[in-house]
N, C-alpha and C positions, 0 to 999 in steps of 0.2 A: 504494500500500500504506500509506504513512504517513498519507495523508489519511483513509483508512478508520479507522485507529486513533484519530486525533484526533476524528473524528465519533463513534465509539463512546464515547470518553472524555467528550465533551460531553454525549452522550445520558445516560450514567450519572450525570453531575454534576447534570443537570436532574432526573432521577428522584429523586436524593437530596434535592435542594432542595425538590421538591414534597412528598415524604414528611415532611421536617422541618417544612414549613409546616403540613401537616395535623395533625401531632402538637402543634405549638405552639398552634394554634387550639383543639384539644381541651383542652389544659392550661389555657389562659386561661379557657375557659368553666367548667372545674372550679373554678378559683381564684375566679372571680366568684361562683359558687354558694356557695362556702364563706366568702366575705367577709362580715364583720358590718358594715362601714362602707358606707353607701349609695353613696358616690362610687366606691368600689372595685368594688362590685357592678354598676355601670352600664357594663358592657362592651358596646360595640355588637356586634350580630350580624353575623357575617361569612358 
């Protein structure tokens, strides 16, 4: 029973991390498009 709860907890943590990563990547691309400095705008595509 406890192993199942830990498995569920880890699954939800991984889902949260994946979602956060996707949001961060979107935000970085928006920031790069809005940047006026060429070095800041040169964000590598992920």
